[in-house]
NUVEX-988904 format. One record per residue (C-alpha): x, y, z. Coordinates in steps of 0.2 Angstrom, whole numbers, padded with zeros to 4 digits, always signed. Last residue first. Layout:
N
XYZ;...
% end
This chain:
601
+0010+0016+0093;+0019+0013+0077;+0026-0004+0082;+0008-0009+0088;+0001-0005+0073;+0012-0016+0062;+0010-0032+0076;-0010-0028+0074;-0010-0031+0055;-0016-0015+0045;+0001-0010+0037;+0000-0030+0030;-0015-0023+0018;-0027-0035+0018;-0034-0051+0009;-0020-0062+0015;-0008-0070+0003;-0003-0088+0010;+0014-0097+0008;+0016-0115+0009;+0032-0121+0012;+0035-0139+0009;+0054-0139+0001;+0048-0138-0016;+0039-0122-0012;+0055-0114-0004;+0065-0120-0021;+0053-0113-0033;+0053-0097-0023;+0074-0095-0024;+0072-0100-0043;+0060-0085-0046;+0070-0072-0038;+0086-0079-0044;+0081-0078-0062;+0081-0059-0061;+0069-0049-0070;+0056-0049-0057;+0069-0043-0043;+0066-0027-0054;+0050-0024-0045;+0047-0010-0035;+0060+0004-0044;+0062-0005-0058;+0042-0006-0062;+0041+0013-0057;+0055+0019-0070;+0050+0006-0083;+0032+0012-0084;+0037+0030-0087;+0050+0025-0099;+0036+0016-0111;+0046+0000-0119;+0045-0011-0101;+0035-0025-0104;+0040-0036-0120;+0059-0029-0118;+0059-0031-0100;+0054-0049-0100;+0070-0056-0107;+0079-0055-0090;+0065-0068-0084;+0072-0083-0096;+0061-0098-0093;+0064-0116-0099;+0049-0128-0098;+0050-0133-0117;+0071-0133-0117;+0079-0118-0126;+0097-0121-0131;+0108-0106-0133;+0113-0094-0148;+0096-0085-0150;+0093-0076-0166;+0095-0059-0169;+0114-0061-0172;+0126-0047-0167;+0130-0053-0150;+0133-0072-0157;+0144-0065-0171;+0154-0057-0159;+0157-0072-0150;+0150-0086-0136;+0137-0074-0131;+0134-0074-0112;+0121-0085-0105;+0104-0079-0103;+0099-0084-0084;+0089-0097-0082;+0073-0102-0072;+0067-0121-0075;+0048-0123-0074;+0038-0137-0065;+0039-0130-0049;+0032-0113-0054;+0015-0124-0059;+0012-0118-0076;+0000-0106-0084;-0001-0103-0103;-0019-0105-0107;-0025-0095-0092;-0028-0077-0096;-0037-0068-0082;-0022-0061-0069;-0030-0048-0057;-0023-0031-0054;-0033-0023-0039;-0042-0007-0041;-0057-0010-0030;-0067-0008-0046;-0056-0023-0052;-0041-0020-0065;-0036-0034-0078;-0021-0044-0084;-0018-0054-0099;-0017-0037-0108;-0002-0033-0097;+0009-0047-0106;+0014-0060-0093;+0011-0076-0104;+0017-0089-0093;+0007-0084-0077;+0020-0095-0067;+0009-0102-0050;+0017-0109-0035;+0006-0099-0023;+0020-0087-0019;+0024-0084-0038;+0005-0079-0040;+0007-0067-0026;+0024-0061-0033;+0015-0058-0050;+0000-0048-0043;+0013-0037-0033;+0021-0034-0049;+0005-0027-0057;-0001-0019-0043;+0015-0008-0043;+0011-0004-0061;-0007+0000-0059;-0002+0011-0043;+0011+0020-0055;-0001+0022-0069;-0016+0029-0058;-0004+0041-0047;+0002+0048-0066;-0017+0048-0070;-0021+0059-0055;-0006+0071-0058;-0010+0076-0077;+0006+0083-0083;+0012+0067-0092;-0005+0068-0103;-0021+0060-0100;-0019+0049-0114;-0004+0040-0103;-0016+0035-0091;-0029+0030-0103;-0015+0018-0111;-0012+0011-0094;-0030+0006-0092;-0031-0002-0108;-0016-0012-0106;-0022-0017-0089;-0039-0024-0097;-0053-0015-0086;-0062-0030-0078;-0078-0041-0083;-0081-0052-0070;-0079-0071-0079;-0089-0083-0090;-0081-0099-0098;-0090-0106-0113;-0095-0122-0121;-0107-0127-0135;-0114-0111-0138;-0132-0112-0146;-0138-0095-0156;-0156-0096-0155;-0168-0089-0170;-0186-0088-0166;-0198-0096-0179;-0208-0105-0165;-0200-0121-0170;-0191-0123-0150;-0174-0127-0160;-0175-0114-0171;-0157-0113-0175;-0139-0106-0174;-0125-0117-0169;-0108-0113-0163;-0094-0121-0155;-0087-0132-0170;-0085-0116-0179;-0073-0106-0166;-0062-0094-0177;-0073-0091-0192;-0090-0096-0186;-0085-0085-0170;-0082-0070-0179;-0096-0072-0190;-0108-0073-0176;-0100-0056-0167;-0100-0046-0185;-0119-0049-0185;-0121-0043-0168;-0131-0055-0157;-0147-0050-0147;-0157-0056-0161;-0149-0072-0161;-0158-0076-0143;-0146-0086-0134;-0145-0104-0127;-0130-0112-0117;-0124-0129-0123;-0112-0129-0110;-0105-0118-0095;-0090-0115-0085;-0091-0102-0074;-0074-0094-0070;-0063-0087-0056;-0052-0072-0059;-0034-0074-0053;-0025-0063-0042;-0034-0065-0025;-0024-0079-0019;-0032-0090-0033;-0028-0106-0022;-0030-0118-0035;-0045-0131-0040;-0052-0118-0052;-0036-0109-0058;-0032-0130-0062;-0049-0133-0070;-0045-0117-0082;-0028-0124-0087;-0035-0141-0091;-0048-0134-0101;-0035-0127-0111;-0026-0145-0113;-0040-0150-0118;-0043-0139-0133;-0025-0141-0137;-0009-0130-0136;+0007-0126-0146;+0002-0108-0147;+0017-0101-0158;+0009-0109-0173;-0008-0099-0173;-0022-0107-0163;-0038-0115-0173;-0053-0122-0164;-0055-0106-0153;-0058-0107-0136;-0074-0097-0131;-0075-0084-0117;-0090-0074-0111;-0087-0056-0102;-0097-0051-0086;-0103-0035-0081;-0118-0035-0092;-0124-0018-0099;-0112-0019-0114;-0115-0038-0118;-0098-0048-0120;-0088-0057-0132;-0071-0065-0130;-0063-0079-0142;-0049-0088-0132;-0032-0095-0139;-0024-0081-0149;-0032-0066-0141;-0040-0051-0148;-0034-0034-0140;-0045-0024-0133;-0066-0022-0133;-0075-0038-0132;-0084-0043-0148;-0102-0039-0145;-0118-0046-0139;-0133-0033-0142;-0144-0021-0130;-0161-0023-0127;-0162-0026-0108;-0174-0032-0097;-0177-0050-0103;-0159-0052-0105;-0155-0046-0087;-0167-0059-0081;-0160-0072-0090;-0144-0067-0082;-0148-0068-0065;-0157-0085-0069;-0139-0091-0075;-0131-0083-0059;-0142-0092-0048;-0138-0109-0056;-0119-0106-0059;-0119-0102-0040;-0129-0116-0035;-0115-0127-0044;-0102-0118-0036;-0107-0122-0017;-0089-0118-0011;-0094-0104+0002;-0086-0091-0010;-0098-0099-0025;-0114-0096-0014;-0109-0077-0011;-0104-0076-0030;-0122-0082-0034;-0130-0070-0020;-0122-0056-0031;-0111-0044-0018;-0118-0027-0018;-0128-0031-0002;-0112-0035+0006;-0115-0035+0025;-0135-0041+0024;-0129-0051+0008;-0118-0059+0021;-0134-0064+0033;-0144-0070+0018;-0130-0081+0012;-0128-0089+0029;-0145-0092+0030;-0147-0099+0012;-0133-0111+0018;-0144-0118+0031;-0134-0134+0042;-0116-0124+0037;-0100-0129+0041;-0088-0118+0032;-0074-0120+0020;-0071-0105+0010;-0067-0104-0009;-0052-0098-0016;-0048-0080-0021;-0052-0071-0037;-0070-0070-0035;-0068-0058-0020;-0074-0063-0002;-0062-0055+0008;-0061-0041-0006;-0079-0038-0003;-0079-0040+0017;-0066-0025+0017;-0076-0014+0005;-0093-0018+0017;-0085-0012+0031;-0070-0016+0044;-0058-0029+0043;-0049-0032+0062;-0031-0038+0062;-0020-0053+0065;-0029-0061+0079;-0018-0074+0086;-0016-0091+0088;+0001-0101+0093;+0013-0110+0081;+0029-0101+0088;+0029-0090+0073;+0011-0087+0075;-0003-0095+0067;-0017-0085+0061;-0034-0078+0064;-0042-0065+0053;-0057-0056+0062;-0071-0049+0049;-0082-0032+0051;-0099-0029+0045;-0104-0012+0053;-0124-0009+0055;-0131+0007+0059;-0151+0007+0063;-0147+0005+0082;-0130-0001+0084;-0127-0017+0076;-0110-0023+0074;-0105-0036+0061;-0101-0053+0059;-0087-0066+0051;-0074-0075+0062;-0061-0080+0050;-0048-0093+0050;-0033-0092+0041;-0020-0104+0032;-0028-0109+0017;-0047-0105+0019;-0057-0106+0035;-0074-0097+0039;-0078-0100+0056;-0094-0105+0060;-0108-0096+0070;-0110-0081+0062;-0106-0068+0071;-0117-0054+0080;-0112-0041+0091;-0125-0030+0097;-0131-0013+0103;-0150-0013+0105;-0151+0001+0117;-0141+0012+0107;-0122+0017+0110;-0119+0034+0105;-0108+0035+0090;-0092+0048+0087;-0081+0037+0093;-0088+0020+0086;-0078+0017+0075;-0061+0022+0085;-0070+0011+0098;-0070-0004+0086;-0050-0002+0081;-0046+0000+0101;-0057-0015+0104;-0049-0027+0091;-0031-0022+0099;-0038-0025+0116;-0046-0043+0110;-0027-0046+0103;-0019-0041+0119;-0031-0053+0130;-0028-0067+0117;-0010-0067+0119;-0003-0082+0113;-0019-0090+0109;-0018-0108+0112;-0025-0123+0101;-0040-0132+0101;-0052-0117+0095;-0068-0118+0106;-0076-0105+0094;-0085-0098+0107;-0068-0091+0115;-0067-0079+0101;-0084-0070+0106;-0080-0071+0122;-0063-0063+0121;-0073-0050+0112;-0087-0049+0125;-0072-0045+0140;-0066-0030+0128;-0084-0023+0126;-0087-0023+0144;-0087-0004+0149;-0095+0000+0133;-0110-0013+0136;-0112-0029+0127;-0126-0037+0118;-0119-0054+0111;-0129-0064+0097;-0123-0080+0090;-0127-0085+0070;-0134-0098+0061;-0141-0106+0076;-0132-0124+0081;-0142-0139+0080;-0144-0151+0096;-0161-0146+0099;-0167-0147+0080;-0177-0133+0076;-0166-0123+0062;-0177-0111+0055;-0179-0107+0036;-0188-0090+0034;-0182-0084+0016;-0176-0101+0008;-0193-0102-0003;-0197-0118-0010;-0202-0120-0029;-0185-0111-0036;-0187-0106-0053;-0181-0116-0069;-0183-0132-0057;-0183-0145-0069;-0195-0155-0081;-0199-0143-0093;-0181-0146-0101;-0174-0131-0110;-0161-0124-0100;-0152-0138-0095;-0152-0145-0113;-0160-0162-0114;-0151-0180-0111;-0165-0184-0099;-0153-0195-0088;-0140-0180-0087;-0154-0167-0085;-0162-0177-0072;-0147-0178-0062;-0143-0160-0064;-0159-0152-0061;-0162-0163-0045;-0145-0157-0038;-0151-0139-0041;-0167-0141-0032;-0158-0151-0018;-0147-0135-0017;-0162-0123-0014;-0170-0134-0003;-0156-0135+0009;-0164-0136+0026;-0179-0146+0021;-0192-0143+0030;-0205-0147+0014;-0192-0152+0000;-0198-0169+0001;-0215-0164-0007;-0206-0155-0021;-0199-0171-0026;-0216-0179-0026;-0219-0165-0038;-0204-0168-0049;-0206-0186-0049;-0225-0183-0055;-0220-0174-0071;-0205-0186-0073;-0220-0200-0074;-0227-0192-0088;-0214-0190-0096;-0213-0207-0100;-0199-0218-0091;-0184-0225-0102;-0170-0213-0095;-0176-0218-0076;-0172-0237-0078;-0178-0239-0060;-0165-0247-0051;-0149-0247-0063;-0154-0230-0071;-0157-0221-0056;-0142-0228-0047;-0131-0223-0061;-0138-0205-0061;-0137-0204-0042;-0118-0210-0042;-0114-0198-0058;-0122-0183-0048;-0112-0187-0032;-0096-0188-0042;-0099-0171-0050;-0104-0163-0033;-0088-0169-0022;-0075-0164-0036;-0073-0146-0030;-0071-0153-0012;-0054-0163-0019;-0045-0146-0022;-0050-0138-0003;-0047-0155+0003;-0030-0154-0005;-0025-0137+0000;-0032-0140+0020;-0019-0155+0020;-0005-0146+0014;-0008-0134+0026;-0012-0146+0042;-0008-0134+0055;-0015-0144+0068;-0029-0131+0073;-0031-0126+0055;-0034-0146+0051;-0046-0149+0064;-0058-0134+0060;-0056-0139+0041;-0063-0155+0046;-0080-0146+0045;-0079-0142+0027;-0077-0160+0024;-0091-0166+0034;-0102-0153+0027;-0098-0161+0011;-0101-0178+0013;-0117-0172+0020;-0121-0163+0006;-0119-0176-0006;-0127-0189+0004;-0143-0181+0005;-0143-0176-0013;-0142-0194-0018;-0156-0198-0004;-0166-0186-0014;-0163-0193-0031;-0169-0210-0022;-0185-0202-0015;-0190-0195-0031;-0186-0210-0040;-0196-0220-0028;-0210-0208-0028;-0211-0209-0048;-0212-0227-0048;-0231-0232-0044;-0236-0218-0055;-0255-0212-0049;-0250-0195-0043;-0267-0185-0050;-0269-0169-0060;-0254-0171-0068;-0244-0155-0074;-0245-0147-0089;
% end
């Protein structure tokens, strides 16, 4: 129960110090995000990548700083629980008129649980549910920008308004030909509006800040015409001469879902009121969970908080059981799922077969590498949790035994609350979006028979996508390591995404070699290798026997991706990256680029 009066002399000081810690965090986060505009204008691509990596670490650093201050100044961990109840009430008071209350609540949770050493999900003194609504936060400060800008064009001046939209962002680098680009955008917009009568409230709304990622800047907004809303995004790039251009226009929810995919790096966006940005984005992508939108905006801790709230809600309103996930079992990760929930749960095993020369710490390091790296739409993002409690009644016995057999250090079954309800505590778990494993997807195509034209087309698309996925990873300086089909998944948009990270390496750390010719007939007939192999040596021509046993798959693969079996392909990309080239993989088909459309006109 909460106290009836606030009589602690120290509770307000603790709450205020914690709020100061959050405000410092968000100020630094926002400043780093705002600097993305200058890095884009000056083509500082390495700086952009470095900032994206470093910003991920901001949150944990500020939590440690705040915890240290509270212990040093207030001996916070020694304060009685009555004081902590009052700390929370004072903190709620400080959230009134705050522009990031949901983020500040999550920061409070992080600091409090660090100090009190209690499980995040069983602490009585944290924000299990939000105390302050973010629904109608408004920025009334005269110098602050609104969340979005709006224009009300007529059909005859729509092209001029498109130019105004772009110029409103005040990019300090000239466009090669902005009127030409605006004309290209107008042609696409007119095509979408061709069968529509413009209503009285026809308008263009765009979010006030550009969305920066790698080498691109994106204008994100929507066309509103009566009761119709059409989401759109305009990618702005540098051309070969270093001038700016609008590269394409992305239209509709599906295009935006790919732009904001969980398999891509986080955006840098300067946001005064992040909840308003999320609300605007959800109006364009109602199928996108709020948790994933916060993640996409770089606010991963808030994404984790919302995800777990959604997960608890799902548990309360479902009855199926956690099970061992379908598919080929991994040698390093134990994977389980809940059939009704679109995510999988991955636990690092305690024991690995001899061919897997690794450790728990090394595996965690690989997952951190992926979190900090440009995922180019080809590596699934993961949510990482510690000490997660699940109801024991929701676990199949077979799954419990599987975890006890392969990851005994990671499971505890107990009645922690003393209410007779057993819980399963998983000490460390990664959570990812569920996808169809590529090997299962291909097998289903084969099972449909060689005469099934639709299944054949799906198989061909998947094999082409598989090769494209590897090439995108190569461009991002990632060597997947284990390239077997089972380590890739197919998303609902038909994209092939990599999700097994225990063997990934930077491409630039690998040594790509051709297999030396046999020295004699004995070498040629031997089943053993006759050449030395270093720890980082890779022989691409040996991939074929493991991947291309099916003749139909082999035919498609060799037609589109035979270069993946050639060491020269890998070595050339490695050298290009080592020379400082930064390649970017954009979230749309190259055929949609205006430069390509103009060629076909």
